[in-house]
Every structure is written in structure tokens, then in C-alpha cells.
Backbone bond lengths (Angstrom), bond angles and torsions (degrees), N, CA, C in turn:
res aa  C-N    CA-C-N  psi(-1)  N-CA   C-N-CA  omega(-1)  CA-C   N-CA-C  phi
1 M - - - 1.445 - - 1.523 109.03 -
2 Q 1.286 115.56 135.48 1.449 121.26 -178.01 1.535 109.26 -111.47
3 L 1.333 116.03 131.80 1.460 120.22 177.37 1.520 109.21 -81.59
4 Q 1.299 114.83 131.34 1.449 120.09 177.40 1.523 109.30 -108.71
5 R 1.308 114.27 171.68 1.457 120.63 -177.87 1.532 111.44 -58.99
6 S 1.315 117.35 -41.75 1.471 121.15 -179.01 1.528 111.58 -64.68
7 D 1.340 117.39 -31.73 1.466 120.83 176.63 1.518 110.77 -65.47
8 L 1.334 116.47 -42.22 1.455 120.36 179.55 1.528 111.71 -67.44
9 I 1.327 115.78 -39.34 1.463 119.89 178.01 1.528 109.89 -64.85
10 G 1.315 117.26 -43.14 1.467 121.65 178.02 1.514 111.71 -62.57
11 G 1.322 117.23 -41.31 1.459 121.23 178.06 1.517 111.90 -65.13
12 A 1.324 116.61 -40.80 1.460 120.58 178.26 1.521 110.93 -65.53
13 C 1.322 117.41 -41.15 1.472 120.68 177.99 1.527 110.92 -64.28
14 A 1.314 116.93 -40.61 1.463 120.52 178.77 1.526 110.77 -64.12
15 A 1.322 116.95 -41.72 1.464 120.59 179.00 1.529 110.79 -65.04
16 L 1.329 117.11 -41.70 1.464 120.17 177.54 1.526 111.61 -64.55
17 A 1.325 116.57 -39.67 1.463 120.29 178.83 1.528 110.74 -63.70
18 L 1.321 116.90 -43.41 1.464 120.10 177.99 1.523 111.34 -63.59
19 G 1.326 116.71 -39.98 1.460 120.08 177.54 1.515 111.96 -63.86
20 L 1.316 117.27 -41.13 1.466 121.37 178.43 1.523 111.15 -64.75
21 I 1.312 117.11 -43.53 1.469 120.99 178.52 1.527 110.34 -62.48
22 A 1.322 117.80 -42.79 1.461 121.03 179.14 1.524 110.77 -63.62
23 W 1.322 117.48 -43.18 1.463 120.92 -179.72 1.529 110.91 -63.86
24 L 1.321 117.16 -44.54 1.463 120.53 179.26 1.524 111.39 -65.09
25 S 1.321 117.21 -36.59 1.463 120.56 177.90 1.516 111.18 -65.21
26 L 1.329 116.96 -43.33 1.463 120.14 178.96 1.517 111.10 -65.52
27 D 1.326 117.23 -38.46 1.461 120.92 178.83 1.524 110.37 -65.48
28 S 1.316 117.19 -42.47 1.459 121.60 178.41 1.521 110.68 -64.45
29 W 1.329 117.15 -40.53 1.457 121.57 178.71 1.526 110.27 -63.67
30 A 1.328 117.69 -40.37 1.461 121.30 178.93 1.524 110.76 -64.96
31 I 1.327 117.61 -39.11 1.465 121.14 178.95 1.526 110.19 -64.00
32 S 1.326 117.49 -46.92 1.464 119.66 -178.54 1.524 111.22 -67.97
33 R 1.319 117.75 -34.00 1.460 120.72 177.41 1.522 110.44 -65.58
34 C 1.329 117.02 -40.61 1.464 120.37 177.98 1.520 110.99 -64.21
35 E 1.325 116.51 -39.40 1.461 119.38 178.00 1.525 110.78 -61.92
36 E 1.327 116.77 -38.81 1.464 120.49 177.55 1.525 111.12 -66.67
37 I 1.312 117.42 -42.51 1.466 121.29 -179.24 1.525 110.36 -63.96
38 L 1.329 116.50 -44.74 1.456 120.04 -177.73 1.527 111.76 -71.62
39 S 1.317 118.31 -31.84 1.461 119.94 -179.83 1.527 111.95 -78.87
40 A 1.320 118.35 -16.40 1.460 121.44 179.85 1.527 111.70 -73.86
41 T 1.316 118.21 -22.30 1.456 122.17 179.14 1.527 108.68 -77.56
42 P 1.330 117.89 127.51 1.471 119.71 179.79 1.528 111.35 -59.79
43 A 1.310 115.65 139.90 1.459 120.87 -179.88 1.524 109.85 -67.37
44 G 1.299 116.51 140.48 1.454 121.64 178.50 1.512 113.86 82.68
45 E 1.303 117.52 -0.98 1.463 120.34 179.64 1.518 108.90 -92.91
46 A 1.316 115.29 107.13 1.468 120.12 178.21 1.516 107.80 -93.52
47 G 1.275 116.15 129.33 1.457 119.96 -179.40 1.508 110.31 -169.62
48 Q 1.303 113.74 -161.97 1.452 119.13 179.49 1.526 110.26 -68.76
49 V 1.297 115.06 141.13 1.464 121.51 177.54 1.522 107.65 -98.88
50 S 1.330 115.13 127.60 1.460 119.27 179.10 1.528 109.28 -71.51
51 P 1.332 117.39 161.04 1.466 119.72 177.95 1.533 112.55 -58.95
52 E 1.351 117.35 -36.29 1.465 120.10 177.82 1.522 111.05 -64.49
53 Q 1.346 116.02 -43.09 1.458 119.79 179.06 1.525 110.76 -65.01
54 A 1.325 117.23 -38.86 1.463 120.69 179.51 1.531 110.78 -63.28
55 R 1.350 117.00 -42.08 1.470 120.04 177.55 1.521 110.92 -63.26
56 C 1.330 116.27 -40.62 1.466 119.74 -179.87 1.525 111.27 -66.94
57 L 1.329 116.56 -40.93 1.459 119.39 178.81 1.527 110.45 -64.89
58 K 1.322 116.66 -40.25 1.460 120.05 178.16 1.525 110.47 -63.66
59 R 1.327 116.12 -42.66 1.464 120.77 179.30 1.528 110.51 -65.05
60 Q 1.334 116.99 -41.92 1.454 121.00 -177.82 1.523 111.51 -67.90
61 N 1.307 117.98 -34.69 1.455 120.81 -178.19 1.525 112.58 -76.03
62 Q 1.315 118.39 -11.45 1.461 121.35 177.29 1.521 111.58 -79.81
63 R 1.326 116.75 -23.88 1.460 120.12 -178.98 1.522 110.05 -82.54
64 P 1.326 118.20 145.00 1.464 119.88 176.35 1.522 110.49 -68.08
65 A 1.337 116.26 144.22 1.453 120.93 -178.98 1.524 111.37 -67.46
66 T 1.320 116.97 -39.79 1.464 121.05 178.68 1.524 109.15 -133.84
67 E 1.289 114.82 160.06 1.463 119.28 176.53 1.511 109.60 -95.27
68 N 1.295 115.88 153.21 1.474 120.02 -179.69 1.494 111.57 -73.80
């Protein structure tokens, strides 16, 4: 079997697609994990913010509240 140019291009596209899917999955997992961390804190309880909560709050504040 001989590899042709189109085979290499197809393989590269498949690898990029898998990488994109993995990155989006990890990003989605991080978002849901932050939601769990932030919802675990009782409402109205003001106190020290853990480093995990601080990272989640920073991440959450980077996203726009509403879409245009």
C-alpha cells in the first residue's frame, strides 16, 4: 500500500478534529466542575474563598453574561 498526499491530509484533519473534540470536552468539564464548586458553598455565607473557588470565579467573570 502506498500513502498518497490525500491520505496524509485526511490523517492530519482527523488528528486535528480529535484534538479539537478533546479540548472542547475538557473545557466543558472544567465549566461544569466550577459550577459544582460554586454551588456547594451555602448562599449568603460570606467567608474566605478557597483557591479553587477563586479560579472558578475568575473563569466565570471572563464570560459575557448575555449574548448579543
